[in-house]
N, CA, C and O atoms as a Tinker XYZ file with bonds, in Angstrom:
   360  protein
     1  N     84.756000   15.200000    1.651000    73     2
     2  CA    84.377000   14.556000    2.900000    64     1     3
     3  C     82.862000   14.521000    3.078000    63     2     4     5
     4  O     82.346000   13.618000    3.737000    81     3
     5  N     82.137000   15.487000    2.505000    73     3     6
     6  CA    80.696000   15.515000    2.710000    64     5     7
     7  C     79.967000   14.446000    1.911000    63     6     8     9
     8  O     79.009000   13.853000    2.408000    81     7
     9  N     80.405000   14.190000    0.678000    73     7    10
    10  CA    79.665000   13.248000   -0.163000    64     9    11
    11  C     79.635000   11.830000    0.412000    63    10    12    13
    12  O     78.566000   11.222000    0.430000    81    11
    13  N     80.759000   11.274000    0.883000    73    11    14
    14  CA    80.677000    9.919000    1.438000    64    13    15
    15  C     79.745000    9.819000    2.651000    63    14    16    17
    16  O     79.165000    8.762000    2.896000    81    15
    17  N     79.601000   10.896000    3.403000    73    15    18
    18  CA    78.730000   10.855000    4.580000    64    17    19
    19  C     77.294000   11.220000    4.236000    63    18    20    21
    20  O     76.440000   11.293000    5.119000    81    19
    21  N     77.026000   11.451000    2.948000    73    19    22
    22  CA    75.690000   11.796000    2.456000    64    21    23
    23  C     75.138000   13.062000    3.104000    63    22    24    25
    24  O     73.942000   13.153000    3.382000    81    23
    25  N     76.019000   14.046000    3.344000    73    23    26
    26  CA    75.581000   15.294000    3.952000    64    25    27
    27  C     75.782000   16.481000    3.015000    63    26    28    29
    28  O     75.691000   17.631000    3.442000    81    27
    29  N     76.055000   16.206000    1.734000    73    27    30
    30  CA    76.237000   17.295000    0.780000    64    29    31
    31  C     74.885000   17.697000    0.182000    63    30    32    33
    32  O     73.867000   17.059000    0.452000    81    31
    33  N     74.882000   18.744000   -0.621000    73    31    34
    34  CA    73.648000   19.258000   -1.216000    64    33    35
    35  C     72.972000   18.220000   -2.095000    63    34    36    37
    36  O     71.751000   18.070000   -2.052000    81    35
    37  N     73.754000   17.505000   -2.892000    73    35    38
    38  CA    73.192000   16.487000   -3.782000    64    37    39
    39  C     72.438000   15.416000   -2.995000    63    38    40    41
    40  O     71.341000   15.014000   -3.384000    81    39
    41  N     73.016000   14.962000   -1.903000    73    39    42
    42  CA    72.365000   13.944000   -1.070000    64    41    43
    43  C     71.111000   14.498000   -0.405000    63    42    44    45
    44  O     70.110000   13.792000   -0.288000    81    43
    45  N     71.156000   15.756000    0.032000    73    43    46
    46  CA    69.987000   16.378000    0.664000    64    45    47
    47  C     68.839000   16.495000   -0.333000    63    46    48    49
    48  O     67.691000   16.208000    0.006000    81    47
    49  N     69.138000   16.911000   -1.547000    73    47    50
    50  CA    68.096000   17.039000   -2.566000    64    49    51
    51  C     67.524000   15.672000   -2.944000    63    50    52    53
    52  O     66.320000   15.541000   -3.163000    81    51
    53  N     68.375000   14.665000   -3.021000    73    51    54
    54  CA    67.901000   13.310000   -3.315000    64    53    55
    55  C     66.991000   12.808000   -2.195000    63    54    56    57
    56  O     65.988000   12.144000   -2.456000    81    55
    57  N     67.343000   13.126000   -0.950000    73    55    58
    58  CA    66.514000   12.739000    0.200000    64    57    59
    59  C     65.147000   13.408000    0.112000    63    58    60    61
    60  O     64.125000   12.765000    0.350000    81    59
    61  N     65.123000   14.691000   -0.226000    73    59    62
    62  CA    63.853000   15.405000   -0.355000    64    61    63
    63  C     63.010000   14.814000   -1.487000    63    62    64    65
    64  O     61.785000   14.744000   -1.378000    81    63
    65  N     63.658000   14.393000   -2.565000    73    63    66
    66  CA    62.931000   13.746000   -3.661000    64    65    67
    67  C     62.320000   12.427000   -3.206000    63    66    68    69
    68  O     61.189000   12.108000   -3.572000    81    67
    69  N     63.069000   11.650000   -2.403000    73    67    70
    70  CA    62.531000   10.378000   -1.890000    64    69    71
    71  C     61.347000   10.621000   -0.967000    63    70    72    73
    72  O     60.384000    9.854000   -0.977000    81    71
    73  N     61.411000   11.691000   -0.164000    73    71    74
    74  CA    60.293000   12.024000    0.727000    64    73    75
    75  C     59.068000   12.417000   -0.089000    63    74    76    77
    76  O     57.957000   11.989000    0.222000    81    75
    77  N     59.257000   13.228000   -1.132000    73    75    78
    78  CA    58.137000   13.635000   -1.986000    64    77    79
    79  C     57.500000   12.422000   -2.659000    63    78    80    81
    80  O     56.275000   12.329000   -2.741000    81    79
    81  N     58.325000   11.493000   -3.141000    73    79    82
    82  CA    57.804000   10.280000   -3.773000    64    81    83
    83  C     57.044000    9.428000   -2.759000    63    82    84    85
    84  O     56.003000    8.854000   -3.078000    81    83
    85  N     57.572000    9.351000   -1.531000    73    83    86
    86  CA    56.882000    8.592000   -0.488000    64    85    87
    87  C     55.541000    9.235000   -0.152000    63    86    88    89
    88  O     54.546000    8.535000    0.037000    81    87
    89  N     55.510000   10.553000   -0.079000    73    87    90
    90  CA    54.263000   11.254000    0.222000    64    89    91
    91  C     53.210000   10.945000   -0.838000    63    90    92    93
    92  O     52.039000   10.750000   -0.512000    81    91
    93  N     53.618000   10.900000   -2.092000    73    91    94
    94  CA    52.680000   10.557000   -3.158000    64    93    95
    95  C     52.181000    9.123000   -3.000000    63    94    96    97
    96  O     50.999000    8.851000   -3.211000    81    95
    97  N     53.068000    8.211000   -2.632000    73    95    98
    98  CA    52.675000    6.815000   -2.403000    64    97    99
    99  C     51.665000    6.706000   -1.266000    63    98   100   101
   100  O     50.671000    5.988000   -1.372000    81    99
   101  N     51.933000    7.432000   -0.169000    73    99   102
   102  CA    51.015000    7.414000    0.976000    64   101   103
   103  C     49.666000    7.996000    0.577000    63   102   104   105
   104  O     48.621000    7.447000    0.924000    81   103
   105  N     49.690000    9.101000   -0.148000    73   103   106
   106  CA    48.455000    9.748000   -0.592000    64   105   107
   107  C     47.649000    8.803000   -1.486000    63   106   108   109
   108  O     46.439000    8.655000   -1.310000    81   107
   109  N     48.321000    8.170000   -2.438000    73   107   110
   110  CA    47.611000    7.247000   -3.334000    64   109   111
   111  C     47.053000    6.036000   -2.592000    63   110   112   113
   112  O     46.019000    5.494000   -2.980000    81   111
   113  N     47.724000    5.615000   -1.543000    73   111   114
   114  CA    47.248000    4.480000   -0.759000    64   113   115
   115  C     46.017000    4.856000    0.078000    63   114   116   117
   116  O     45.040000    4.108000    0.116000    81   115
   117  N     46.065000    6.015000    0.746000    73   115   118
   118  CA    45.021000    6.373000    1.705000    64   117   119
   119  C     43.792000    7.044000    1.101000    63   118   120   121
   120  O     42.701000    6.932000    1.658000    81   119
   121  N     43.941000    7.727000   -0.006000    73   119   122
   122  CA    42.803000    8.466000   -0.561000    64   121   123
   123  C     41.574000    7.600000   -0.812000    63   122   124   125
   124  O     40.472000    8.055000   -0.505000    81   123
   125  N     41.681000    6.388000   -1.344000    73   123   126
   126  CA    40.470000    5.574000   -1.532000    64   125   127
   127  C     39.745000    5.275000   -0.215000    63   126   128   129
   128  O     38.520000    5.155000   -0.194000    81   127
   129  N     40.489000    5.157000    0.867000    73   127   130
   130  CA    39.866000    4.882000    2.161000    64   129   131
   131  C     39.233000    6.153000    2.735000    63   130   132   133
   132  O     38.178000    6.097000    3.366000    81   131
   133  N     39.873000    7.277000    2.516000    73   131   134
   134  CA    39.378000    8.537000    3.085000    64   133   135
   135  C     38.211000    9.085000    2.269000    63   134   136   137
   136  O     37.177000    9.444000    2.832000    81   135
   137  N     38.368000    9.150000    0.958000    73   135   138
   138  CA    37.368000    9.810000    0.128000    64   137   139
   139  C     36.432000    8.834000   -0.581000    63   138   140   141
   140  O     35.409000    9.255000   -1.121000    81   139
   141  N     36.752000    7.562000   -0.591000    73   139   142
   142  CA    35.922000    6.585000   -1.292000    64   141   143
   143  C     35.081000    5.733000   -0.369000    63   142   144   145
   144  O     34.446000    4.776000   -0.812000    81   143
   145  N     35.068000    6.071000    0.920000    73   143   146
   146  CA    34.305000    5.294000    1.909000    64   145   147
   147  C     34.628000    3.806000    1.841000    63   146   148   149
   148  O     33.759000    2.963000    2.065000    81   147
   149  N     35.860000    3.497000    1.537000    73   147   150
   150  CA    36.306000    2.110000    1.481000    64   149   151
   151  C     36.774000    1.721000    2.884000    63   150   152   153
   152  O     37.573000    2.446000    3.477000    81   151
   153  N     36.302000    0.603000    3.432000    73   151   154
   154  CA    36.739000    0.200000    4.774000    64   153   155
   155  C     38.205000   -0.254000    4.774000    63   154   156   157
   156  O     38.682000   -0.876000    3.825000    81   155
   157  N     38.888000    0.069000    5.845000    73   155   158
   158  CA    40.298000   -0.304000    5.988000    64   157   159
   159  C     40.373000   -1.581000    6.818000    63   158   160   161
   160  O     40.091000   -1.570000    8.016000    81   159
   161  N     40.751000   -2.667000    6.178000    73   159   162
   162  CA    40.864000   -3.944000    6.889000    64   161   163
   163  C     42.240000   -4.048000    7.540000    63   162   164   165
   164  O     43.127000   -3.232000    7.286000    81   163
   165  N     42.400000   -5.055000    8.376000    73   163   166
   166  CA    43.703000   -5.285000    9.012000    64   165   167
   167  C     44.762000   -5.609000    7.954000    63   166   168   169
   168  O     45.917000   -5.204000    8.079000    81   167
   169  N     44.363000   -6.331000    6.928000    73   167   170
   170  CA    45.302000   -6.663000    5.843000    64   169   171
   171  C     45.717000   -5.397000    5.088000    63   170   172   173
   172  O     46.875000   -5.241000    4.701000    81   171
   173  N     44.751000   -4.500000    4.889000    73   171   174
   174  CA    45.062000   -3.230000    4.219000    64   173   175
   175  C     46.014000   -2.403000    5.083000    63   174   176   177
   176  O     46.977000   -1.825000    4.579000    81   175
   177  N     45.739000   -2.351000    6.371000    73   175   178
   178  CA    46.588000   -1.578000    7.281000    64   177   179
   179  C     48.008000   -2.133000    7.304000    63   178   180   181
   180  O     48.971000   -1.379000    7.448000    81   179
   181  N     48.136000   -3.431000    7.165000    73   179   182
   182  CA    49.471000   -4.048000    7.143000    64   181   183
   183  C     50.249000   -3.662000    5.881000    63   182   184   185
   184  O     51.479000   -3.707000    5.857000    81   183
   185  N     49.507000   -3.282000    4.831000    73   183   186
   186  CA    50.161000   -2.871000    3.588000    64   185   187
   187  C     50.438000   -1.369000    3.539000    63   186   188   189
   188  O     50.865000   -0.862000    2.502000    81   187
   189  N     50.208000   -0.658000    4.622000    73   187   190
   190  CA    50.448000    0.787000    4.656000    64   189   191
   191  C     51.900000    1.070000    4.280000    63   190   192   193
   192  O     52.812000    0.460000    4.839000    81   191
   193  N     52.126000    1.989000    3.340000    73   191   194
   194  CA    53.507000    2.297000    2.927000    64   193   195
   195  C     54.343000    2.800000    4.100000    63   194   196   197
   196  O     53.851000    3.517000    4.971000    81   195
   197  N     55.587000    2.417000    4.104000    73   195   198
   198  CA    56.532000    2.863000    5.136000    64   197   199
   199  C     57.761000    3.442000    4.453000    63   198   200   201
   200  O     58.263000    2.899000    3.469000    81   199
   201  N     58.230000    4.552000    4.998000    73   199   202
   202  CA    59.416000    5.197000    4.443000    64   201   203
   203  C     60.647000    4.444000    4.926000    63   202   204   205
   204  O     60.797000    4.183000    6.119000    81   203
   205  N     61.527000    4.096000    3.988000    73   203   206
   206  CA    62.772000    3.418000    4.322000    64   205   207
   207  C     63.920000    4.336000    3.908000    63   206   208   209
   208  O     64.130000    4.562000    2.716000    81   207
   209  N     64.662000    4.866000    4.877000    73   207   210
   210  CA    65.795000    5.739000    4.530000    64   209   211
   211  C     66.802000    5.005000    3.646000    63   210   212   213
   212  O     66.889000    3.777000    3.668000    81   211
   213  N     67.552000    5.771000    2.878000    73   211   214
   214  CA    68.517000    5.186000    1.943000    64   213   215
   215  C     69.520000    4.293000    2.653000    63   214   216   217
   216  O     69.902000    3.254000    2.114000    81   215
   217  N     69.956000    4.670000    3.850000    73   215   218
   218  CA    70.942000    3.852000    4.555000    64   217   219
   219  C     70.368000    2.493000    4.930000    63   218   220   221
   220  O     71.100000    1.506000    4.994000    81   219
   221  N     69.053000    2.437000    5.179000    73   219   222
   222  CA    68.430000    1.161000    5.501000    64   221   223
   223  C     68.065000    0.382000    4.238000    63   222   224   225
   224  O     67.796000   -0.819000    4.287000    81   223
   225  N     68.060000    1.085000    3.113000    73   223   226
   226  CA    67.685000    0.436000    1.860000    64   225   227
   227  C     68.884000   -0.116000    1.111000    63   226   228   229
   228  O     68.738000   -0.591000   -0.015000    81   227
   229  N     70.063000   -0.066000    1.708000    73   227   230
   230  CA    71.227000   -0.652000    1.080000    64   229   231
   231  C     72.339000    0.333000    0.766000    63   230   232   233
   232  O     73.451000   -0.081000    0.439000    81   231
   233  N     72.068000    1.610000    0.858000    73   231   234
   234  CA    73.095000    2.615000    0.589000    64   233   235
   235  C     73.712000    3.037000    1.912000    63   234   236   237
   236  O     73.532000    4.171000    2.356000    81   235
   237  N     74.421000    2.143000    2.524000    73   235   238
   238  CA    74.956000    2.375000    3.858000    64   237   239
   239  C     76.101000    3.373000    3.852000    63   238   240   241
   240  O     76.922000    3.393000    2.935000    81   239
   241  N     76.143000    4.198000    4.886000    73   239   242
   242  CA    77.230000    5.158000    5.034000    64   241   243
   243  C     78.365000    4.562000    5.864000    63   242   244   245
   244  O     79.405000    5.200000    6.026000    81   243
   245  N     78.186000    3.358000    6.388000    73   243   246
   246  CA    79.207000    2.760000    7.243000    64   245   247
   247  C     80.545000    2.554000    6.538000    63   246   248   249
   248  O     81.580000    2.846000    7.136000    81   247
   249  N     80.575000    2.067000    5.298000    73   247   250
   250  CA    81.887000    1.949000    4.643000    64   249   251
   251  C     82.580000    3.300000    4.489000    63   250   252   253
   252  O     83.790000    3.407000    4.692000    81   251
   253  N     81.823000    4.321000    4.135000    73   251   254
   254  CA    82.412000    5.652000    3.985000    64   253   255
   255  C     82.909000    6.168000    5.324000    63   254   256   257
   256  O     83.966000    6.792000    5.403000    81   255
   257  N     82.144000    5.905000    6.374000    73   255   258
   258  CA    82.554000    6.337000    7.712000    64   257   259
   259  C     83.829000    5.615000    8.134000    63   258   260   261
   260  O     84.713000    6.219000    8.742000    81   259
   261  N     83.924000    4.352000    7.819000    73   259   262
   262  CA    85.128000    3.593000    8.160000    64   261   263
   263  C     86.347000    4.145000    7.437000    63   262   264   265
   264  O     87.424000    4.257000    8.023000    81   263
   265  N     86.178000    4.492000    6.163000    73   263   266
   266  CA    87.281000    5.076000    5.400000    64   265   267
   267  C     87.700000    6.404000    6.007000    63   266   268   269
   268  O     88.894000    6.687000    6.114000    81   267
   269  N     86.738000    7.219000    6.402000    73   267   270
   270  CA    87.060000    8.509000    7.008000    64   269   271
   271  C     87.780000    8.329000    8.341000    63   270   272   273
   272  O     88.721000    9.065000    8.638000    81   271
   273  N     87.352000    7.372000    9.136000    73   271   274
   274  CA    88.017000    7.117000   10.416000    64   273   275
   275  C     89.452000    6.635000   10.205000    63   274   276   277
   276  O     90.369000    7.080000   10.894000    81   275
   277  N     89.638000    5.736000    9.261000    73   275   278
   278  CA    90.986000    5.243000    8.970000    64   277   279
   279  C     91.875000    6.364000    8.434000    63   278   280   281
   280  O     93.053000    6.450000    8.779000    81   279
   281  N     91.305000    7.217000    7.591000    73   279   282
   282  CA    92.071000    8.351000    7.073000    64   281   283
   283  C     92.483000    9.280000    8.204000    63   282   284   285
   284  O     93.617000    9.758000    8.237000    81   283
   285  N     91.574000    9.535000    9.123000    73   283   286
   286  CA    91.884000   10.385000   10.272000    64   285   287
   287  C     92.964000    9.777000   11.144000    63   286   288   289
   288  O     93.866000   10.479000   11.602000    81   287
   289  N     92.880000    8.482000   11.375000    73   287   290
   290  CA    93.886000    7.805000   12.189000    64   289   291
   291  C     95.256000    7.856000   11.507000    63   290   292   293
   292  O     96.279000    8.048000   12.165000    81   291
   293  N     95.265000    7.682000   10.187000    73   291   294
   294  CA    96.516000    7.760000    9.439000    64   293   295
   295  C     97.124000    9.157000    9.549000    63   294   296   297
   296  O     98.330000    9.301000    9.747000    81   295
   297  N     96.282000   10.188000    9.419000    73   295   298
   298  CA    96.770000   11.577000    9.528000    64   297   299
   299  C     97.347000   11.841000   10.915000    63   298   300   301
   300  O     98.396000   12.472000   11.040000    81   299
   301  N     96.673000   11.367000   11.948000    73   299   302
   302  CA    97.172000   11.554000   13.312000    64   301   303
   303  C     98.494000   10.819000   13.510000    63   302   304   305
   304  O     99.409000   11.336000   14.151000    81   303
   305  N     98.588000    9.619000   12.961000    73   303   306
   306  CA    99.825000    8.860000   13.069000    64   305   307
   307  C    100.985000    9.557000   12.375000    63   306   308   309
   308  O    102.092000    9.619000   12.910000    81   307
   309  N    100.726000   10.080000   11.182000    73   307   310
   310  CA   101.771000   10.804000   10.462000    64   309   311
   311  C    102.180000   12.084000   11.200000    63   310   312   313
   312  O    103.363000   12.418000   11.263000    81   311
   313  N    101.203000   12.791000   11.752000    73   311   314
   314  CA   101.511000   14.008000   12.504000    64   313   315
   315  C    102.357000   13.672000   13.729000    63   314   316   317
   316  O    103.307000   14.390000   14.042000    81   315
   317  N    102.021000   12.591000   14.421000    73   315   318
   318  CA   102.795000   12.185000   15.594000    64   317   319
   319  C    104.222000   11.806000   15.192000    63   318   320   321
   320  O    105.173000   12.142000   15.898000    81   319
   321  N    104.375000   11.117000   14.076000    73   319   322
   322  CA   105.699000   10.737000   13.587000    64   321   323
   323  C    106.528000   11.975000   13.243000    63   322   324   325
   324  O    107.703000   12.060000   13.598000    81   323
   325  N    105.915000   12.923000   12.556000    73   323   326
   326  CA   106.634000   14.156000   12.215000    64   325   327
   327  C    107.037000   14.948000   13.454000    63   326   328   329
   328  O    108.149000   15.473000   13.521000    81   327
   329  N    106.153000   15.035000   14.420000    73   327   330
   330  CA   106.476000   15.748000   15.662000    64   329   331
   331  C    107.607000   15.048000   16.412000    63   330   332   333
   332  O    108.477000   15.701000   16.987000    81   331
   333  N    107.588000   13.756000   16.403000    73   331   334
   334  CA   108.621000   12.980000   17.084000    64   333   335
   335  C    109.989000   13.199000   16.418000    63   334   336   337
   336  O    111.003000   13.386000   17.090000    81   335
   337  N    109.984000   13.168000   15.085000    73   335   338
   338  CA   111.251000   13.418000   14.368000    64   337   339
   339  C    111.764000   14.832000   14.595000    63   338   340   341
   340  O    112.967000   15.057000   14.728000    81   339
   341  N    110.836000   15.777000   14.636000    73   339   342
   342  CA   111.234000   17.160000   14.874000    64   341   343
   343  C    111.822000   17.316000   16.268000    63   342   344   345
   344  O    112.803000   18.035000   16.457000    81   343
   345  N    111.220000   16.640000   17.250000    73   343   346
   346  CA   111.667000   16.727000   18.627000    64   345   347
   347  C    113.037000   16.054000   18.792000    63   346   348   349
   348  O    113.916000   16.581000   19.474000    81   347
   349  N    113.206000   14.892000   18.165000    73   347   350
   350  CA   114.451000   14.135000   18.313000    64   349   351
   351  C    115.573000   14.669000   17.429000    63   350   352   353
   352  O    116.741000   14.348000   17.644000    81   351
   353  N    115.231000   15.463000   16.459000    73   351   354
   354  CA   116.251000   16.026000   15.581000    64   353   355
   355  C    116.504000   15.134000   14.384000    63   354   356   357
   356  O    116.012000   14.007000   14.327000    81   355
   357  N    117.279000   15.640000   13.416000    73   355   358
   358  CA   117.517000   14.881000   12.183000    64   357   359
   359  C    118.389000   13.673000   12.364000    63   358   360
   360  O    118.659000   12.956000   11.400000    81   359
């Protein structure tokens, strides 16, 4: 259940790797302006790197969430059916 929702250890470590890679991208972008006395133009500022979470980059958790919701609804339906049969007798 954790892997489809991207809340398992593997997903957390992958997220941390993406953050580290983004930090390097930001550092490489800004260092010439900070340490090289290079002026930052409006066009340069528009190119500032932005972090895009995996779910926004195409790895959506919505299909997995839908499957989990449907599975839960199916389990509840089966439990209700079993309780009803038990109550009504064989």
